[in-house]
N, C-alpha and C positions, 0 to 999 in steps of 0.2 A: 548765640547770645542775643542777636538782633530780633529774634522771634519771641522773646519773653520780656516781661515788664521790668523785673528787678535784675539788672546786669551784675550788680555786686554779688547778690546771692548766687547767681549762675557761676560766677568766678570762684566763690568760696566752696561751692559744691562740686567743683571739678575733682576727679579722682587724683590721687597722688601717684605719680609715675613710679613704677617698679623697675628693678634692675636684676633680672635673672643672671645666671652664671655666664650666659653667652653674650651678654651686653656689657660694654665697658662701664665700670662704676665711676661715679663723679670724681672720686679721688684720683683716678687715672686719667681724667680729662684735663685739658689745659686750664690753668687757674683753679683747679680743684673743684670744679662744679660742672655738672651736665646742664645743658641749656637748650631751649628752643623758644623762638619768639612767639608771644601770645598777646594779641591786642587786648584781651580781657584783663590782663595784669595792669597794663598802662591805664585802662579805663577805670579800674578800681582806685587809682590814685586820686581821682577827682573827689569822690565822697570822703576819702580819708583826709585830704587837704581841707575840706570844708569843716570836718569835725575838729581838726586841730586849730584852724585859724578863726573859726566862727564867722566866716565870710563865704559867700559864693565864690566858686573858682573864677568866674568872670570878674568879680569885683577885686579879688585878691590879685589877679594877674594885672588888672588895670592899674591898681595903686602901686604895686611893687615892681612891675616890669615894664608894662607898656607906656605908662605916663612918663617915667624917667627917660624913655627912649623916644618920646614924641610919636608913639604909634597910636593913632586914633581910629583907624578904620579896621575894625575887627568883627568877624562874624563867627560865632560858635555854633556847633551842633549840640543838641541836648539829649540826654538819656530820657527814657519815658518817665522816670520818677523825678526829673527836674535838674539833676546835676549836669554841668557842662561835660561834654565828651572830651576826655583827655587822652583817648587812644587814637585820635585822628579827626579829620574833618574841619580843623580850624582854618578859616579863610583869612589870609593876610596878603597885602601887596608885596610884590617882589622886592621893592625898596625896603620894606619893613622886615622881611626875612633876612635881607642883607644886614640890617641893624643887629638882629639877633646873632648872626654869625660873627659880626665885628665885635660885639660885646664879649663873646667868648675868646676871640683872638686877642682882645685887649686884657684878658685876665679878669673879666667881670667889671671893668670900668667903662664909663661912658661920659664924655665931656668932663673928665676929671672927677666924676662921682663914682664911688664903689657901689654899683647896683647889686652885684652878686659877689659873694666872698671868693677870693682867689683860690682858697682851699677847695671850695665846692667845684669851681671850674676845673681844677686839676683832678680831683677825684672822679668827677662825672665823665671826664674825657680820658681816663685811664682804663686799661683793659681789665674787665672782671670776668669775662667769659669769651669763649671762641665761638663765633657764629658759623664760620665756614673758612675755607682756605683763603688766606690773605685778608680776612676780615674778623676783627674782634668786636666786642660790644662793651660799652661803658654803662653809665646810668642814663638810659634813653638816647645815647649817642652811638651810632655805628662808627667803627674805627677801621676803615678800609686802608690797605696799603696800595697806593696807586702806582702804576707803571707808565712812565712817560719820559721822553727825552733820554732813554737809556738809564733812567734812575728809578729807584724805589722811593716814593714820597709818603711820609706819614700824614694822615689826615683824620679828621673826625667830621661826621656828617649827619644831617637830618634827612631821612628818607620818607617821602610821601607817596601816596598812590599815583599811578599814572606817570611815574618818572620824575615827579617834582622832587628836587634835591637842593640842599645847601651844603656846600663843602667848605671846610676851613683847613687851610694848609699853613701851619705855623712857620715852617722853615722858609716858605715863600712869602710870608706876610700877605696872604691872599685869601679872600672869601669869594666864592663863586656861587651864584644862585641860578638854578635852572628851573623854570616854570613851564609846564607843558599841559596839554589836554589829551595825552596819549592813554586815556583810561581804558580803551578797548584794544590796545596793542600789547601783544605778548612781549615780555621782557623789556618793558618800557624803561625800567630803571637801568638796565644795561646800556640802552641807547644813550641815556643821559650821561653815564660814565664814559662812554666812548667819545661823546661830544667834548667832555673835559680832557680826557687823556690824549685824544688824537688831534684835537684842533685848538682848544684854549691853551693848554699848558705848553705845547710846542711853540705857540705864538709868543711865549714869554722868553724864549731863548735869546740870550744876549749875543 
């Protein structure tokens, strides 16, 4: 995708996955669908959002999300044709990532204002596909089951490259932000999860 100019056209031209007899059909998969992560899908959301809102992604996000949360330092990456990259590369401070996690922990409210609908928060953090063992997927949220302190803890999380992650744990009323520069380290995401499950969560034991 990164080698061509029109990323949306690239996405729409991808072949449709087939399911021969020796491959499990979507109906037999968890939640009734087969699934694999594809950055191109998330990237295509940007131009679609612009078509619906008649605003650039950056302006729409500023007016409806960042401004209500007091987030002012934002740096986008852009597609060759000009739309903001919605499949990754957004630069935010750790404290602002924390605000996004807290917004979802609060059911979409911030300082008493309903910034996102509670129904959307619920639906987007509910499982719609199975990504792998112990991890489901919502609407752009990963839903890992964490193992810490001898317990299984439900969470939903943002995953970024290099092990950058934001975890929201509703039962613990906790948001954890891990920002790293481990871009050239294999399994950097797993290292961030170990930091959470082996050090941060055990420190919360009463």
